[in-house]
C-alpha positions as a Python dict, from the first residue, in 0.01 Angstrom:
ca = {
    (1, 'X'): (0, 0, 0),
    (2, 'X'): (347, 59, 110),
    (3, 'X'): (459, -132, 466),
    (4, 'X'): (446, 96, 747),
    (5, 'X'): (775, 54, 971),
    (6, 'X'): (512, 65, 1316),
    (7, 'X'): (313, -219, 1142),
    (8, 'X'): (615, -417, 1164),
    (9, 'X'): (740, -361, 1481),
    (10, 'X'): (368, -421, 1590),
    (11, 'X'): (388, -752, 1433),
    (12, 'X'): (694, -830, 1630),
    (13, 'X'): (524, -711, 1959),
    (14, 'X'): (216, -929, 1866),
    (15, 'X'): (446, -1258, 1808),
    (16, 'X'): (634, -1142, 2150),
    (17, 'X'): (343, -1065, 2368),
    (18, 'X'): (107, -1350, 2207),
    (19, 'X'): (-196, -1113, 2224),
    (20, 'X'): (-318, -819, 2066),
    (21, 'X'): (-422, -607, 2378),
    (22, 'X'): (-101, -661, 2546),
    (23, 'X'): (104, -536, 2202),
    (24, 'X'): (-168, -267, 2213),
    (25, 'X'): (-70, -187, 2581),
    (26, 'X'): (275, -195, 2481),
    (27, 'X'): (233, 68, 2207),
    (28, 'X'): (-39, 273, 2395),
    (29, 'X'): (-287, 225, 2183),
    (30, 'X'): (-643, 73, 2161),
    (31, 'X'): (-720, -302, 2094),
    (32, 'X'): (-936, -217, 1789),
    (33, 'X'): (-662, 4, 1653),
    (34, 'X'): (-442, -323, 1657),
    (35, 'X'): (-672, -486, 1506),
    (36, 'X'): (-750, -241, 1208),
    (37, 'X'): (-335, -202, 1152),
    (38, 'X'): (-304, -608, 1125),
    (39, 'X'): (-602, -640, 957),
    (40, 'X'): (-467, -410, 659),
    (41, 'X'): (-136, -529, 681),
    (42, 'X'): (-277, -884, 614),
    (43, 'X'): (-475, -733, 332),
    (44, 'X'): (-143, -612, 154),
    (45, 'X'): (29, -903, 196),
    (46, 'X'): (-258, -1150, 127),
    (47, 'X'): (-170, -1396, 381),
    (48, 'X'): (-347, -1437, 738),
    (49, 'X'): (-76, -1372, 1029),
    (50, 'X'): (-237, -1461, 1310),
    (51, 'X'): (-510, -1712, 1451),
    (52, 'X'): (-756, -1521, 1679),
    (53, 'X'): (-858, -1683, 2028),
    (54, 'X'): (-1010, -1628, 2348),
    (55, 'X'): (-645, -1625, 2523),
    (56, 'X'): (-447, -1425, 2240),
    (57, 'X'): (-331, -1471, 1911),
    (58, 'X'): (-105, -1736, 1755),
    (59, 'X'): (120, -1676, 1454),
    (60, 'X'): (48, -1828, 1162),
    (61, 'X'): (298, -2025, 930),
    (62, 'X'): (285, -1741, 694),
    (63, 'X'): (369, -1511, 967),
    (64, 'X'): (697, -1691, 1074),
    (65, 'X'): (803, -1710, 740),
    (66, 'X'): (761, -1320, 731),
    (67, 'X'): (893, -1238, 1066),
    (68, 'X'): (1295, -1292, 995),
    (69, 'X'): (1256, -1080, 731),
    (70, 'X'): (1075, -792, 911),
    (71, 'X'): (1320, -832, 1179),
    (72, 'X'): (1624, -821, 931),
    (73, 'X'): (1458, -496, 806),
    (74, 'X'): (1443, -297, 1149),
    (75, 'X'): (1793, -409, 1208),
    (76, 'X'): (1920, -276, 890),
    (77, 'X'): (1673, 45, 989),
    (78, 'X'): (1839, 83, 1295),
    (79, 'X'): (2175, 19, 1215),
    (80, 'X'): (2142, 280, 945),
    (81, 'X'): (1999, 534, 1220),
    (82, 'X'): (2297, 481, 1435),
    (83, 'X'): (2577, 563, 1131),
    (84, 'X'): (2387, 893, 1110),
    (85, 'X'): (2435, 953, 1468),
    (86, 'X'): (2818, 935, 1419),
    (87, 'X'): (2825, 556, 1594),
    (88, 'X'): (3139, 364, 1583),
    (89, 'X'): (3079, 142, 1267),
    (90, 'X'): (3198, -172, 1448),
    (91, 'X'): (2894, -406, 1504),
    (92, 'X'): (2715, -395, 1841),
    (93, 'X'): (2642, -724, 2019),
    (94, 'X'): (2387, -680, 2290),
    (95, 'X'): (2415, -985, 2566),
    (96, 'X'): (2143, -1040, 2842),
    (97, 'X'): (2139, -1271, 3061),
    (98, 'X'): (1916, -1350, 3432),
    (99, 'X'): (2097, -1119, 3744),
    (100, 'X'): (2190, -1454, 3872),
    (101, 'X'): (2446, -1538, 3600),
    (102, 'X'): (2596, -1179, 3547),
    (103, 'X'): (2902, -1195, 3731),
    (104, 'X'): (2904, -1574, 3565),
    (105, 'X'): (2904, -1495, 3199),
    (106, 'X'): (2953, -1165, 3137),
    (107, 'X'): (3311, -1115, 3260),
    (108, 'X'): (3434, -1430, 3115),
    (109, 'X'): (3301, -1322, 2757),
    (110, 'X'): (3431, -999, 2758),
    (111, 'X'): (3753, -1107, 2829),
    (112, 'X'): (3756, -1351, 2528),
    (113, 'X'): (3627, -1147, 2306),
    (114, 'X'): (3804, -803, 2426),
    (115, 'X'): (4040, -742, 2132),
    (116, 'X'): (3746, -899, 1878),
    (117, 'X'): (3589, -621, 1614),
    (118, 'X'): (3280, -587, 1781),
    (119, 'X'): (3105, -346, 2120),
    (120, 'X'): (2960, -563, 2366),
    (121, 'X'): (2671, -428, 2552),
    (122, 'X'): (2538, -658, 2901),
    (123, 'X'): (2199, -654, 3030),
    (124, 'X'): (2006, -837, 3287),
    (125, 'X'): (1659, -912, 3294),
    (126, 'X'): (1409, -1152, 3348),
    (127, 'X'): (1378, -1472, 3105),
    (128, 'X'): (1081, -1380, 2926),
    (129, 'X'): (1174, -1028, 2882),
    (130, 'X'): (1472, -1155, 2736),
    (131, 'X'): (1311, -1394, 2459),
    (132, 'X'): (1105, -1084, 2405),
    (133, 'X'): (1416, -870, 2309),
    (134, 'X'): (1564, -1158, 2105),
    (135, 'X'): (1251, -1141, 1916),
    (136, 'X'): (1265, -780, 1871),
    (137, 'X'): (1630, -808, 1786),
    (138, 'X'): (1708, -539, 2104),
    (139, 'X'): (1945, -843, 2211),
    (140, 'X'): (2122, -1094, 2003),
    (141, 'X'): (2205, -1310, 2275),
    (142, 'X'): (2057, -1466, 2599),
    (143, 'X'): (2168, -1643, 2863),
    (144, 'X'): (1840, -1796, 3047),
    (145, 'X'): (1729, -2132, 3236),
    (146, 'X'): (1566, -2393, 3005),
    (147, 'X'): (1269, -2283, 2897),
    (148, 'X'): (1008, -2413, 2648),
    (149, 'X'): (1108, -2336, 2279),
    (150, 'X'): (1005, -2011, 2089),
    (151, 'X'): (935, -1983, 1727),
    (152, 'X'): (1236, -1804, 1559),
    (153, 'X'): (1481, -1858, 1839),
    (154, 'X'): (1737, -2074, 1863),
    (155, 'X'): (1878, -2238, 2202),
    (156, 'X'): (2157, -2451, 2334),
    (157, 'X'): (2227, -2569, 2639),
    (158, 'X'): (2599, -2448, 2763),
    (159, 'X'): (2581, -2617, 3142),
    (160, 'X'): (2421, -2791, 3370),
    (161, 'X'): (2541, -2677, 3742),
    (162, 'X'): (2417, -2897, 4060),
    (163, 'X'): (2273, -2705, 4346),
    (164, 'X'): (2531, -2702, 4649),
    (165, 'X'): (2557, -2644, 4996),
    (166, 'X'): (2816, -2374, 5097),
    (167, 'X'): (2941, -2221, 5398),
    (168, 'X'): (3248, -1977, 5467),
    (169, 'X'): (3585, -2124, 5558),
    (170, 'X'): (3560, -2016, 5908),
    (171, 'X'): (3223, -2142, 5977),
    (172, 'X'): (3163, -2446, 6225),
    (173, 'X'): (3053, -2695, 5946),
    (174, 'X'): (3340, -2616, 5719),
    (175, 'X'): (3560, -2894, 5818),
    (176, 'X'): (3264, -3143, 5873),
    (177, 'X'): (3315, -3467, 5702),
    (178, 'X'): (2977, -3653, 5579),
    (179, 'X'): (2647, -3452, 5694),
    (180, 'X'): (2271, -3497, 5627),
    (181, 'X'): (1957, -3238, 5568),
    (182, 'X'): (1880, -3345, 5959),
    (183, 'X'): (2277, -3208, 6043),
    (184, 'X'): (2259, -2824, 5918),
    (185, 'X'): (1835, -2817, 5941),
    (186, 'X'): (1886, -2586, 6233),
    (187, 'X'): (2150, -2365, 6087),
    (188, 'X'): (2130, -2023, 5954),
    (189, 'X'): (1997, -2094, 5600),
    (190, 'X'): (1968, -1814, 5339),
    (191, 'X'): (1917, -2050, 4995),
    (192, 'X'): (1900, -1859, 4666),
    (193, 'X'): (1584, -1866, 4514),
    (194, 'X'): (1632, -2093, 4182),
    (195, 'X'): (1253, -2207, 4112),
    (196, 'X'): (1044, -2465, 4229),
    (197, 'X'): (1322, -2664, 4411),
    (198, 'X'): (1439, -2384, 4673),
    (199, 'X'): (1048, -2434, 4779),
    (200, 'X'): (1100, -2805, 4839),
    (201, 'X'): (1402, -2778, 4996),
    (202, 'X'): (1271, -2529, 5242),
    (203, 'X'): (1012, -2765, 5321),
    (204, 'X'): (1199, -3036, 5418),
    (205, 'X'): (1430, -2820, 5546),
    (206, 'X'): (1180, -2690, 5831),
    (207, 'X'): (1002, -3017, 5864),
    (208, 'X'): (1349, -3161, 5989),
    (209, 'X'): (1412, -2829, 6210),
    (210, 'X'): (1380, -2886, 6616),
    (211, 'X'): (1386, -2498, 6669),
    (212, 'X'): (1158, -2269, 6523),
    (213, 'X'): (1294, -2013, 6317),
    (214, 'X'): (1294, -1852, 5968),
    (215, 'X'): (1472, -1962, 5633),
    (216, 'X'): (1543, -1683, 5395),
    (217, 'X'): (1536, -1693, 4994),
    (218, 'X'): (1701, -1477, 4811),
    (219, 'X'): (1824, -1356, 4439),
    (220, 'X'): (2053, -1299, 4281),
    (221, 'X'): (2328, -1564, 4341),
    (222, 'X'): (2555, -1252, 4472),
    (223, 'X'): (2350, -1191, 4727),
    (224, 'X'): (2331, -1547, 4880),
    (225, 'X'): (2702, -1566, 4843),
    (226, 'X'): (2763, -1240, 5027),
    (227, 'X'): (2534, -1416, 5299),
    (228, 'X'): (2793, -1675, 5325),
    (229, 'X'): (3109, -1454, 5298),
    (230, 'X'): (2991, -1220, 5538),
    (231, 'X'): (2728, -1282, 5722),
    (232, 'X'): (2795, -1647, 5846),
    (233, 'X'): (2494, -1817, 5676),
    (234, 'X'): (2474, -2147, 5477),
    (235, 'X'): (2300, -2134, 5167),
    (236, 'X'): (2213, -2340, 4849),
    (237, 'X'): (2295, -2230, 4525),
    (238, 'X'): (2449, -2328, 4209),
    (239, 'X'): (2784, -2441, 4190),
    (240, 'X'): (2919, -2228, 3891),
    (241, 'X'): (2797, -1905, 4087),
    (242, 'X'): (3062, -1968, 4356),
    (243, 'X'): (3337, -2195, 4154),
    (244, 'X'): (3632, -1943, 4184),
    (245, 'X'): (3527, -1904, 4595),
    (246, 'X'): (3546, -2249, 4627),
    (247, 'X'): (3884, -2333, 4415),
    (248, 'X'): (4034, -2095, 4632),
    (249, 'X'): (3960, -2174, 4992),
    (250, 'X'): (3697, -1883, 5086),
    (251, 'X'): (3407, -2055, 5040),
    (252, 'X'): (3369, -2469, 5160),
    (253, 'X'): (3086, -2701, 4966),
    (254, 'X'): (2942, -2925, 5213),
    (255, 'X'): (2918, -3318, 5177),
    (256, 'X'): (2497, -3353, 5230),
    (257, 'X'): (2438, -3708, 5131),
    (258, 'X'): (2064, -3684, 5125),
    (259, 'X'): (2066, -3359, 4930),
    (260, 'X'): (1850, -3403, 4614),
    (261, 'X'): (2014, -3336, 4283),
    (262, 'X'): (1874, -3014, 4178),
    (263, 'X'): (2056, -2830, 3872),
    (264, 'X'): (2070, -2502, 3739),
    (265, 'X'): (2036, -2570, 3310),
    (266, 'X'): (2164, -2304, 3134),
    (267, 'X'): (2082, -2174, 2777),
    (268, 'X'): (2257, -1984, 2549),
    (269, 'X'): (1966, -1850, 2320),
    (270, 'X'): (1967, -1635, 1978),
    (271, 'X'): (1745, -1527, 1675),
    (272, 'X'): (1795, -1781, 1399),
    (273, 'X'): (1864, -1615, 1057),
    (274, 'X'): (1953, -1739, 711),
    (275, 'X'): (2207, -1427, 664),
    (276, 'X'): (2559, -1519, 811),
    (277, 'X'): (2692, -1277, 1055),
    (278, 'X'): (3033, -1315, 1148),
    (279, 'X'): (3051, -1131, 1453),
    (280, 'X'): (2717, -1364, 1626),
    (281, 'X'): (2927, -1668, 1502),
    (282, 'X'): (3215, -1550, 1677),
    (283, 'X'): (3006, -1521, 2002),
    (284, 'X'): (2888, -1837, 1944),
    (285, 'X'): (3241, -1993, 1899),
    (286, 'X'): (3348, -1852, 2218),
    (287, 'X'): (3063, -1946, 2438),
    (288, 'X'): (3084, -2295, 2339),
    (289, 'X'): (3443, -2289, 2363),
    (290, 'X'): (3396, -2177, 2751),
    (291, 'X'): (3132, -2408, 2870),
    (292, 'X'): (3358, -2677, 2948),
    (293, 'X'): (3511, -2431, 3157),
    (294, 'X'): (3183, -2319, 3334),
    (295, 'X'): (2990, -2669, 3376),
}
């Protein structure tokens, strides 16, 4: 039997979703149809590709060995289709990151690679979707917060950035010295929601308040920045997201002695492969060189 392109893409979908039923829903197929197609593919390859269980499907060692060749074949086919349509011959690198990282990551990378022989596309999404897009070659690089390892994906930490408290330079607290959480608990507060640590902070601040009032949590970092810059709020957010504002004096970092150490641990992720890719390596080298400036 000749290998079917749809079956190869289906293989990638199942690995990304971890489930026959979710892969079926993504493709608009029935689950029995997916099971049948996988069975035929396994028969043709002479190897079991998935271990089925009640909660989904786990790729076997044979599947993981086969997966890079599948991804490469589909990427090559897509490149051929693009060439037929008259697209530029330059290689395309798609970078994906969480919305809160976009203003920090995309601009510096594009400037650094402005004259590099490649075309860069930028997109934002949730971390899980970004990882799925890396597996299916819809994106070549992802910038995400630290997450569990995924087979076939390399991850490398590029920086850690502490969560800090900031206010506008004209805020009444901007010229304060050492503060405690109790000192700022009754202020207008709108921390950027960065995870469980943010909920812990809100609960701690609420317990210190002497007057009732809402504590808002917002995303992405650009929205938290605007609340401080334009509306007089005190916000908590990753230092890297407002590094230029702090350096140029538009925002002021408050010295809060009992603020726990919470950090953004940002990872660069890409699909591993045996074939050398000059453009991909250039992006990796560029990001590594820039990482110290982001930290």
